[in-house]
C-alpha positions, 0 to 999 in steps of 0.5 A: 774374252769381252762380250758383247761390247764395243758400241753394240752393247750400248743399245743391247738388251741381254734378255733378247739373247736367252731362251729358245733360239727360234723365239728370239727377236730380231732387232735393229742394231743402231751402232752398225745399222744392221739386223741382230738376230740374237742367235748368240747370247750370254749362255752360248758365249759362256759355254764357248769360253768354257770350252776354249779355256777363256775367262769371260768378261761381260759388258753391261749396257750403260747407254740405253740400259739401267742399273736394274738391267745390269743387276738382272744380268748378274743375277741371271749369270751368277746367282745359284738359284731360287730367284726369278732370273737365276731360275730362268737360267736353269730353265734355259739349260744352265743349272750351274751359275756362269760365275762371271767375275769380270764386268765392264760398266759400259763401253766408250761412254765419252764418245758422242758416237756412242748410243746413250753418250754421257758426260763424265759426271753423268757416267761416273754417277751411274757407274758408281750406283750400278757398281755398288749394286753389283758388288752388293749382289756379288762381292767377288766381282771385278768392275772396269770403268770406261776410260777414254776411247783413245789416247787423245781424249784421255785425261779429264774424263778419267779424273772425273769418273774415278773421283765419282766411282772410285769405291767400286772401280777395280780397273779403268778401260784403255782402248787403242787402235793404230794404223799406217794412215799416211804411208809412213811405215817407220812411224807406224812400226813405233805406234806401240810407243803411243800405247806406252804413253797412254798406259803410263798416263792413265796409271798416273791418273789412277795414282793421283786420284788414289792419293787424293782420296787417301785410299789404299785400294789398288785400281788397275788398267784393262786394255779391253780393246786393242788392235791394228785397224786402218784398212777400212770398210772394203766391202759395201753393205746395205743398211739393216742387212743381216751379218754384213761384211763391215770391217773385215780388214785384210792385214799386211805383213807390216801390220804384224810387226806393229801388232807384235810391238803393241802386244809386247807393250801390254805385257811389259806393263803388267804391273798395272795392266791386269786384263786385255782383250784383242778386238776382234778374233774372227773376221772383223779386224781379226787374225783369223778369217773364214769364208763360205763358198759353194764348195764349203767353208774356208779358213785362213790366218792373217799375218797378225795371227802369228805374233798373237799365237806366239805371245799367247803361247809363250808370253806366260810367266814372269815378264823380265825387266830388260835393259836395251842399248842399240841404234835408234831412228826418228819418224813421225815426229818422234826421236830416238825410236829404238830399232830393237823392240824386245821382251823377255818372259820367264816361264811359270815353271822357270824352266824356259826363257823366251825372247821376243823381238822386232827389228824395226829397221827396214834396211839393215839386219841387226846383230844382237848380244844378250847377257844370260850369265845369271841363268846358268846353263842354257840351250836354244830350243827354237828360233822362229822368224816371221819375215817377208820381202814385201811389207804389203804382203797378205794371206788370202784363201787362195794363198794362205801361206804367203806370210808364215813363220820359218826356222831362224838360223845363226843364233848361238850361246857362248860363255853366257851370252846369246848372239845372233842376227835379226833380219831387217823388218822381222819378228823373232821368237827365241826359246831357251831351255834353262838347265835347272834342277 
C-alpha cells in the first residue's frame, strides 16, 4: 500500500501528520485545491497496514521537499531510538520502529502538472543523493525511482534517470490508467496490451542501462499506480473545501473486464514486476464505495471489486507460462487481439491450480480446452462467473448487487483436459484441486 502519493505528496510535509490530532495544522493542498486536515498521517497509516496485513510503501516529497526531509522521515519510521525523530515517534505512542522497507522517491516528477516538476537530469541527481543518504541510514530499504507518468511519455526519461541514480535504484515506477474514452469497447477490453508493451519497454531500458554500466545489480519494476479511470469528475466541488468528492468514478461492468486483464498482465510479468499498488481502494477511483446518510453509513462494491478480490485471493503462488491459441479480432488500431485473455496460477502449497479468464468477445460464447495432463489427478472445486447483459451496468447503494459473481456451469475434466464454455463478455475463475501427496 503506497502512501501518501500521487500528486499530493509533492507538496506534503510529513511532520504535519504526526502528534496529537487536535494540534495538527490544516494546510492548502495545491495538487487538488482542497484543505488537508492531517487527521491521518504516517503513524495511522502504518497501524492500519499492520492490521490489514499489508506491506507499507512510503513516498517521500521530491517536489517541494529535500533530501533532509526524506532522511528525517526515515529516521522517524525506522530508527530504534536515541535520536530526535526516533524518540519523537516513541512520544507519539509508537515505541517500536515502523520498519518500512519500500520507499518511493517522489511521484510523477516528469509531469509539468507536478508540484516541483523537474527535468530528468534534475530529478536523477536529487534521487541519487537522497537515495544514497537513505541507504546509509537503512541499508535494507528498497527504493523506487519515478518512471514516466504514462506509456506515451516513457523512454528518454527512464534512460537519463537510471544513468544518474542507478546505484540506489531497486525499482522503476510505472503508472498506467486506462479508459473507454471514445466508446470503442472492443479496443478498451484490450487496453492491457498497452500495459504489456509499457512493462516490456521499461524492462528493456533497465537492461540497456545495466549493460551500459556493466552492472550485476538487478533493478525491477513497481507498478505503483494502476487502474481504470475515465468517467471523470462527476460531482462538482468548491476549491479549498474539506474532503471534496473529486474523482469518485462509478464503474460499469465493462470496466471490470478491462480491470481484470490489466491485473493479469501485471501478474504475468512477475519476473520483472515485483511490486504493484492499485490506485485507489475506497471512494476515489475505487472498487469499494462508502456513503454517509442521516440513517447511517452505507457501503457497497463496484464491478471492479470482484476481479480484484479473486486475483488477490487466488493469484498467489507461481504464475505459469501459458500457451494460448484461439480466435482474434482487430480494434483501436491493433490487429490480432486474442479473444481469450487468461492466466494460470499454481498455489504456494502446489495443491491448487486456478485459471483466470476473460472472454473479450461481445457476441460469442467461447469453447475452451485446457491440457492439464502433467498435473496428475485433478478435480474442479469451483467455477465463478462475473457477467451482465448490460455492459454499462453499475452497482449503487440502492442496487448493490446488480453486478456480482455467480456459479458457472458446464466445465468438466476428462482424460487430463479441462473443457467448458466461457460466456460472451465474461470474467471467469476456475479453481482446480490437484490430487498430490
